[in-house]
C-alpha positions in Angstrom: -28.4 83.9 63.6 -27.1 83.3 60.0 -27.6 80.4 57.6 -25.2 78.3 55.6 -25.7 77.4 51.9 -27.6 74.3 53.0 -29.8 76.5 55.2 -28.3 75.1 58.4 -28.5 77.7 61.1 -25.1 79.2 62.2 -24.6 80.9 65.5 -23.2 84.4 65.8 -20.2 83.0 67.6 -19.5 80.6 64.8 -19.6 83.4 62.2 -17.2 85.5 64.2 -14.8 82.5 64.6 -14.8 81.9 60.8 -14.1 85.6 60.1 -11.1 85.5 62.4 -9.8 82.3 60.9 -10.1 83.9 57.4 -8.1 86.9 58.5 -5.3 84.7 59.9 -5.2 82.7 56.7 -5.0 85.9 54.6 -2.1 87.2 56.8 -0.2 83.9 56.5 -0.7 84.0 52.8 0.7 87.5 52.5 3.7 86.7 54.7 4.4 83.6 52.6 4.3 85.6 49.4 6.6 88.3 50.8 9.1 85.7 52.0 9.1 84.1 48.5 9.8 87.5 46.8 12.5 88.3 49.3 14.2 84.9 48.7 14.0 85.5 44.9 15.5 89.0 45.3 18.4 87.6 47.4 19.0 84.9 44.9 19.2 87.4 42.1 21.5 89.8 44.1 23.9 86.9 44.9 23.9 85.9 41.2 24.8 89.4 40.1 27.6 89.7 42.7 29.1 86.4 41.5 29.0 87.6 37.9 30.5 90.9 38.9 33.4 89.3 40.7 34.0 87.0 37.8 34.0 90.0 35.4 36.4 92.0 37.6 38.8 89.0 37.9 38.8 88.6 34.2 39.5 92.3 33.6 42.2 92.3 36.2 44.0 89.5 34.4 43.7 91.5 31.1 45.0 94.7 32.7 48.1 92.9 34.1 48.7 91.1 30.9 48.5 94.4 29.0 50.2 96.8 31.4 52.4 94.5 33.6 55.5 95.2 31.5 55.1 99.0 32.0 54.4 98.6 35.7 57.7 96.7 36.1 59.5 99.5 34.2 57.9 102.1 36.5 58.9 100.2 39.6 62.5 100.0 38.3 62.7 103.7 37.7 61.3 104.3 41.2 64.0 102.1 42.7 66.7 104.0 40.7 65.4 107.4 41.8 65.0 106.2 45.4 68.7 105.1 45.4 69.8 108.7 44.9 67.6 110.0 47.7 68.8 110.4 51.2 66.1 109.1 53.5 66.3 110.9 56.9 64.6 108.0 58.7 67.4 105.6 57.9 69.7 104.6 60.7 73.3 105.7 60.8 74.4 102.1 60.0 72.2 102.0 56.9 73.4 105.4 55.7 77.0 104.3 56.2 76.4 101.6 53.6 75.4 104.1 50.9 78.4 105.2 48.8 78.6 108.6 47.3 80.0 107.2 44.1 77.9 104.4 42.5 79.0 103.6 39.0 75.8 101.9 38.0 73.6 104.9 39.0 76.0 107.3 37.3 75.7 105.3 34.1 71.9 105.2 34.3 71.7 108.9 34.8 74.1 109.7 31.9 71.9 107.6 29.5 68.9 109.7 30.3 68.0 113.0 28.6 69.5 115.4 31.2 71.1 118.8 31.1 74.1 117.6 33.1 76.3 114.5 33.4 77.7 112.7 36.4 81.1 111.1 37.0 83.6 109.8 39.5 86.1 111.9 41.4 88.9 111.4 44.0 87.4 113.4 46.9 84.5 111.0 47.3 86.2 107.8 46.3 85.3 105.2 49.0 83.3 107.8 51.0 79.7 107.1 52.2 76.9 109.6 52.4 77.1 109.8 56.2 80.7 111.0 56.1 80.0 113.3 53.1 77.4 115.2 55.2 80.2 116.5 57.5 81.6 118.6 54.6 78.7 121.0 54.4 78.6 123.0 57.6 79.1 126.3 55.9 77.1 129.4 56.8 77.0 133.1 56.0 77.0 134.5 59.5 76.3 133.6 63.1 74.5 136.7 64.5 76.0 139.7 62.8 74.0 141.4 60.0 76.1 141.7 56.8 76.1 145.3 55.7 74.4 145.9 52.3 76.7 147.0 49.4 76.1 150.4 48.0 74.6 150.7 44.5 77.3 150.4 41.8 78.3 153.6 40.0 79.0 151.5 36.9 76.1 151.8 34.3 77.6 149.8 31.5 75.4 147.2 29.8 76.2 143.8 31.2 77.2 141.1 28.6 75.0 138.0 28.1 77.9 135.9 29.3 81.0 136.7 31.4 83.8 134.7 33.1 86.2 136.5 35.3 88.8 133.8 34.9 89.1 134.3 31.2 89.2 138.1 31.6 92.0 137.9 34.2 94.0 134.7 33.2 97.1 135.9 35.0 95.2 135.9 38.3 93.5 132.5 37.7 94.6 129.8 40.2 93.8 126.1 40.3 90.8 125.0 42.5 91.7 123.5 45.9 90.8 120.0 47.1 89.4 120.5 50.6 89.4 116.8 51.4 87.0 115.5 54.0 87.1 118.8 55.9 84.2 121.3 56.1 86.5 124.1 55.0 84.5 125.5 52.1 83.8 128.7 54.1 87.5 129.4 54.4 88.5 128.4 50.9 85.8 130.4 49.2 86.7 133.6 51.2 90.5 133.4 50.7 90.1 132.5 47.0 87.8 135.4 46.3 90.1 137.7 48.3 93.2 136.5 46.4 91.5 137.0 43.0 90.4 140.5 43.8 93.8 141.4 45.4 95.5 140.2 42.1 93.0 142.2 40.0 93.7 145.4 41.9 97.4 145.1 42.7 98.7 142.9 39.8 100.3 140.5 42.3 99.8 137.1 40.7 101.8 135.1 43.3 99.9 135.9 46.4 97.3 133.4 47.6 95.7 133.8 51.0 96.3 130.9 53.4 93.3 128.7 54.2 95.2 127.0 56.9 95.5 130.3 58.8 91.8 130.6 59.0 91.3 127.0 60.1 93.9 127.4 62.9 93.1 130.9 64.1 89.5 131.9 63.3 88.0 130.5 66.5 85.6 133.3 67.4 82.8 131.8 65.3 84.2 128.9 63.4 85.7 125.5 64.3 88.3 124.4 61.7 87.1 121.3 59.8 83.8 121.0 61.7 82.0 124.2 60.7 82.6 127.7 59.6 81.1 131.1 58.9 81.9 133.3 55.9 81.5 136.5 57.9 83.8 135.1 60.6 86.5 134.6 58.0 86.0 138.1 56.6 86.2 139.7 60.1 89.4 137.8 60.7 90.9 139.0 57.5 90.0 142.6 58.3 91.6 142.6 61.7 94.5 140.2 61.4 95.1 139.9 57.6 96.0 136.8 55.6 99.5 135.4 55.1 100.6 133.7 51.8 99.6 130.0 51.6 103.3 129.2 51.1 103.9 130.3 54.7 101.0 128.2 56.0 100.2 125.3 53.6 96.8 123.7 53.6 97.0 120.7 55.9 93.4 120.4 57.2 94.0 117.5 59.6 97.2 118.9 61.0 95.8 121.9 62.8 97.6 123.2 65.8 95.6 123.6 69.0 96.9 127.2 69.5 97.2 129.9 66.9 101.0 130.8 67.0 101.2 134.4 66.0 104.9 134.4 66.8 105.4 132.1 63.8 102.7 133.8 61.7 104.3 137.2 62.1 107.5 135.8 60.6 105.7 135.3 57.2 107.0 137.7 54.6 103.7 138.9 53.3 100.4 139.7 54.9 97.4 141.3 53.2 94.2 142.7 54.9 90.6 143.1 54.0 89.4 146.7 53.8 85.7 145.9 53.9 83.0 143.5 52.9 79.3 143.8 52.1 76.2 141.8 50.9 75.0 142.0 47.3 71.3 141.3 46.8 69.6 140.1 43.6 70.8 138.4 40.5 71.5 141.5 38.4 73.4 143.2 41.2 75.5 140.1 41.7 76.4 140.0 38.0 77.4 143.7 38.1 79.5 143.2 41.2 81.4 140.3 39.5 81.8 142.3 36.3 83.2 145.4 38.0 85.0 144.1 41.1 85.6 140.4 40.7 84.4 137.0 42.2 81.9 136.8 45.1 81.1 134.2 47.7 77.7 132.4 48.1 76.1 129.2 49.2 74.6 126.3 47.4 72.6 123.3 48.9 74.4 120.0 48.9 72.3 117.8 46.6 73.0 114.1 46.4 74.1 114.0 42.8 75.9 117.4 43.0 78.7 115.5 44.7 79.3 113.5 41.5 78.6 116.3 39.0 80.9 116.2 36.0 79.6 118.5 33.2 76.6 120.4 31.8 74.2 122.8 33.5 73.2 121.5 36.9 69.6 121.8 37.9 68.4 119.1 40.3 65.3 117.1 39.6 62.4 117.4 42.1 63.0 113.9 43.5 66.8 114.5 44.1 67.2 115.0 47.8 69.7 117.0 49.7 72.5 115.4 51.6 72.3 118.2 54.3 73.9 121.6 54.6 75.4 124.0 52.1 78.6 124.3 50.2 80.4 127.7 50.0 81.3 128.5 46.4 83.2 131.3 44.6 81.0 132.7 41.8 83.1 133.9 38.8 80.5 134.5 36.1 77.3 133.7 34.3 75.8 132.8 30.9 72.3 133.9 29.7 72.8 133.3 26.0 71.2 129.9 25.7 67.9 128.4 26.7 69.1 127.6 30.3 70.7 130.5 32.1 73.4 129.6 34.6 76.1 130.8 37.1 79.8 129.8 36.7 81.2 128.7 40.0 84.5 127.4 41.4 84.1 124.6 43.9 86.7 123.2 46.3 86.4 119.4 45.4 89.6 119.3 43.4 90.2 119.5 39.6 88.8 116.1 38.8 85.4 117.1 40.0 83.2 118.9 37.5 84.8 120.8 34.7 88.4 120.9 36.0 87.0 121.9 39.4 84.4 124.4 38.0 80.6 124.0 37.7 77.6 125.5 35.9 74.5 125.9 38.1 71.1 126.8 36.6 69.7 130.1 37.9 66.7 130.0 40.2 67.4 126.6 41.7 65.2 126.0 44.8 67.0 126.8 48.1 70.1 128.2 46.3 71.5 131.5 47.5 73.3 132.2 44.2 70.5 134.3 42.7 69.6 136.0 46.0 72.7 137.0 47.9 76.5 137.0 47.7 79.3 138.5 49.7 81.8 141.0 48.2 85.2 141.5 49.7 87.5 144.5 49.1 91.2 144.1 49.8 93.5 146.7 51.1 95.9 147.7 48.3 98.8 150.0 48.9 99.1 152.9 46.5 102.0 152.5 44.1 105.0 154.7 44.9 105.7 157.6 42.6 108.9 159.4 41.9 
């Protein structure tokens, strides 16, 4: 047995009981201390979070007060740019409400530092984007592979700038207004053919009929709905073109049947001897320089429809309306900082520079730098005594 301080005898059981009670007291004390420290830590964490939120809220107010003006400007620019963009996910009803010509957007663009200017024109006056899309169903070919042009025998140095129209002013003719008809394929082909026929023959009066193609070239094309450049060329090679005076351009007055009895009464008919594909910018330049205008395709960008002047090179955020426009390429200019092609469009003389346009070289999705179609007319040899 043990003894207490007052020498009182203590049993073994009592000693064991006191030891157990001491251990329990010690455990309780440690748990109480841990709980106290945990509560203190949670209180400090809560205080820090409260202070952090207050700091962030204060800084947020400062940021808005300092940068809010610029944010509003950025939002305004985004709205302006978005207005030019055609959004594929919009419904037909929504697209129908978007006009091609928007005076306020044209004005805003022209106030910016851009290489080209925009303006109104007659062809798209009162026309919405949905209807405008129908004009650009122009294609090179359906299935046929276009034969590649032979290398030119001409080795003369090409000038830094060249315009076929100024070199052959007697052959130059006013651009056509196609109206709301996807006839660019037919206009570009007949126009290039007429220019080259004039260059070779000296006949300044002949102008191949666009209406004849719209009415009769049904193997691949479909009048004002869509058309293929190669289809037009094949038709000109097999049937020939009459003068436009014999079949005037009336795109929405197309006969169901092609009346060759009437067509054969036309006084003049000229045929295509051959056509071929020119590849690469330098080869395209040389082809124009030696033989005359060529035909190529350009994507229909939203603001290209209201182009007025300058060198057109669409910004990255300018979307396409859909499809391609067939253009006649008549020259180029590589003298300045921005190199460009000189093209004739078929939107009428109040579009662009009297119906003409300048398109920067190497525009994304453009065929102008890559491929163009050359056409060779049949020209009768002059009679000699």
